[in-house]
C-alpha positions in Angstrom: -142.2 55.4 -213.3 -145.0 57.2 -212.0 -147.8 58.8 -214.0 -147.6 62.5 -215.0 -149.5 64.6 -216.8 -148.9 65.6 -220.7 -151.9 68.1 -222.1 -155.3 68.8 -221.1 -157.5 69.7 -224.5 -161.4 70.2 -225.3 -162.4 66.7 -224.5 -159.5 64.9 -222.3 -156.4 65.0 -220.0 -153.7 63.4 -221.3 -151.1 61.5 -218.6 -147.6 59.2 -219.2 -148.2 56.3 -217.5 -145.2 53.9 -218.7 -142.1 54.2 -221.2 -144.2 53.3 -224.0 -147.8 54.6 -223.2 -150.1 57.3 -222.5 -153.8 57.0 -220.9 -156.4 59.5 -222.6 -159.0 60.3 -220.0 -162.4 62.0 -221.0 -163.8 64.8 -219.0 -166.9 63.7 -217.4 -169.0 65.6 -220.0 -167.2 64.5 -222.9 -167.1 60.5 -222.6 -169.4 60.2 -225.7 -166.7 61.8 -227.9 -163.3 60.0 -226.3 -165.7 56.4 -226.7 -166.4 57.7 -230.4 -162.4 58.2 -231.1 -161.9 54.6 -229.9 -164.3 53.3 -232.2 -162.8 55.5 -234.9 -159.2 54.1 -234.4 -160.4 50.6 -234.2 -162.2 51.3 -237.6 -158.9 53.0 -238.9 -156.6 50.1 -237.6 -153.2 49.9 -237.4 -151.2 52.2 -239.9 -147.8 53.8 -239.5 -149.0 57.4 -239.8 -151.9 57.0 -237.0 -150.8 56.4 -233.2 -151.2 53.5 -232.0 -154.0 52.3 -229.4 -154.9 49.7 -227.0 -157.4 47.5 -225.6 -159.9 50.0 -223.6 -160.2 49.2 -219.9 -162.7 51.7 -218.7 -165.0 53.5 -220.2 -164.2 57.1 -221.4 -160.2 56.2 -221.5 -157.8 55.0 -224.3 -154.7 53.9 -223.7 -152.4 55.1 -226.8 -148.6 54.8 -227.8 -146.6 57.2 -226.1 -144.5 60.3 -227.9 -142.4 62.5 -226.3 -143.3 65.8 -228.2 -146.5 66.9 -230.2 -145.6 68.4 -233.4 -146.3 72.1 -232.1 -143.9 72.0 -229.1 -141.4 70.5 -231.3 -141.7 73.1 -234.0 -141.1 75.5 -230.9 -137.7 74.1 -230.2 -134.2 75.0 -232.4 -134.5 70.8 -233.7 -134.3 70.3 -237.3 -137.7 69.9 -239.0 -137.8 67.1 -241.6 -140.3 68.8 -243.9 -140.6 67.1 -246.6 -140.2 63.7 -245.0 -143.0 65.1 -242.7 -145.0 66.4 -245.1 -145.3 62.9 -247.6 -146.0 61.0 -244.4 -149.1 62.9 -243.5 -150.4 63.6 -246.6 -149.9 59.5 -247.5 -152.0 59.4 -243.8 -154.8 61.8 -244.8 -155.2 59.8 -248.2 -155.4 56.7 -246.1 -158.3 57.8 -243.4 -160.4 59.5 -246.4 -160.4 56.3 -248.2 -161.9 54.7 -245.1 -164.7 57.5 -245.0 -162.7 59.0 -242.0 -162.4 63.2 -242.0 -160.4 64.3 -239.3 -161.5 67.7 -239.0 -158.8 69.1 -236.3 -155.8 69.2 -237.9 -152.9 71.2 -236.6 -149.3 70.6 -235.2 -150.9 69.8 -231.7 -152.8 66.3 -233.0 -149.3 65.1 -234.3 -146.9 63.6 -232.0 -143.3 62.6 -232.9 -140.4 61.1 -231.6 -138.2 63.9 -233.1 -135.7 64.0 -235.8 -136.1 61.7 -238.7 -138.7 59.5 -236.4 -141.7 60.3 -238.5 -144.8 62.0 -237.3 -148.3 60.2 -236.7 -152.0 61.5 -236.5 -153.8 61.6 -232.9 -157.3 62.8 -231.7 -159.9 61.9 -233.7 -162.6 63.3 -231.4 -164.1 65.9 -233.7 -163.7 63.3 -237.0 -166.5 62.4 -238.9 -166.9 58.9 -240.0 -168.9 58.5 -243.7 -170.7 62.1 -243.0 -171.3 60.9 -239.2 -169.8 62.5 -236.0 -170.2 62.7 -232.5 -169.2 66.1 -231.6 -169.0 69.2 -233.2 -165.9 70.5 -232.1 -164.3 73.6 -233.7 -160.5 73.4 -235.1 -158.1 75.9 -234.2 -159.2 79.1 -235.8 -155.6 79.1 -238.0 -156.7 76.0 -239.3 -160.5 76.3 -240.1 -161.3 78.1 -243.5 -164.3 79.9 -242.3 -166.2 79.0 -245.7 -169.6 77.4 -246.0 -168.9 76.0 -249.8 -166.4 73.7 -249.1 -166.1 70.0 -248.6 -165.8 68.1 -245.3 -162.4 66.9 -247.6 -161.4 70.2 -247.9 -161.6 71.0 -244.6 -158.6 69.0 -243.9 -156.7 70.0 -247.3 -157.1 73.4 -246.0 -156.0 72.5 -242.6 -153.1 70.9 -244.4 -152.2 74.3 -245.8 -151.7 75.3 -242.3 -149.9 72.7 -240.9 -147.3 73.3 -243.8 -147.0 76.7 -243.0 -146.2 76.2 -239.5 -144.0 73.3 -240.0 -141.9 75.7 -242.5 -141.6 79.1 -240.6 -142.1 77.3 -237.0 -145.2 79.7 -236.4 -148.9 79.3 -237.1 -150.6 81.2 -239.4 -150.9 84.9 -238.4 -149.4 84.6 -235.5 -149.6 88.3 -234.6 -153.0 88.7 -235.4 -156.3 88.2 -232.9 -159.0 85.4 -233.8 -161.5 87.9 -235.1 -159.2 89.2 -237.5 -157.9 86.1 -238.7 -161.6 85.3 -239.4 -162.4 88.1 -241.2 -159.2 87.5 -243.7 -159.8 84.2 -244.3 -163.4 84.8 -245.1 -162.2 87.5 -247.8 -159.7 85.1 -248.9 -156.7 87.0 -247.6 -154.1 84.6 -246.5 -149.9 84.8 -245.2 -147.4 85.6 -247.8 -146.1 82.1 -248.8 -144.1 83.4 -251.8 -140.5 82.6 -250.3 -141.4 79.3 -248.6 -140.2 75.9 -250.8 -144.2 74.8 -250.2 -145.8 78.3 -250.8 -147.6 76.9 -253.8 -149.2 74.1 -252.5 -149.8 75.6 -249.1 -151.5 78.3 -251.4 -154.1 76.0 -253.4 -155.0 74.1 -250.1 -155.9 78.0 -248.7 -157.5 78.6 -252.0 -159.5 75.2 -252.4 -158.0 74.3 -255.5 -157.5 70.4 -254.3 -160.4 68.5 -254.4 -158.5 65.2 -253.1 -155.5 64.5 -250.9 -154.4 62.4 -253.9 -154.0 66.2 -255.5 -152.0 67.1 -253.1 -149.5 64.8 -253.0 -149.3 65.0 -256.7 -148.2 68.5 -256.6 -146.1 67.9 -253.5 -143.8 65.4 -254.8 -143.2 67.2 -258.0 -142.1 70.6 -256.0 -139.7 67.9 -253.9 -138.2 66.6 -257.3 -137.9 70.4 -258.6 -136.5 71.2 -255.5 -133.6 68.3 -255.7 -133.1 68.9 -259.6 -132.7 72.6 -259.1 -130.4 72.2 -256.0 
């Protein structure tokens, strides 16, 4: 097949190069960030919740397993979203990377990949991540997935973003989709977040946003309880 463009981000473009592989190519000024991402992926090793990577043949390039959708594009379709499955898969992956000393720092549906349906999701794009407190680049996450406070831990950075991810999966829209970025920053700094009372996972979303979790394990415990109670009730 002929190579085809998939997406362009802050640090690189991604090209579909075969039925099963994609190539991430760093922009000239961001080679070090993509090289760092390769190091992070090697540090994490194989895991079902992390995009598979292959040998790095050229500086500033990473060969990755190909997926037809990032989760944001999938959510924007009318296809069904396996909310419980994806939420539980995601938190298990976050627990794994945190145990390895990695904080993703840029969690959002655009940095998650899926084949669709019940095929599950995997994390990608670790260029902004930190490993044991060290990082290569100070890349800011999407505004709606960033807490805008200085008194949170790095782990809570990921957990805050998890709340916004679950909101987008639940509503098919990111938090405050109708507002401008400066207004979102103002509201977040004031601890004012979108209403979630009607959402199945509203309680865990709020606790993520309010910084009530100190670890992904705590989040998983609440998430499992909510899923169990939901199925008992219905």
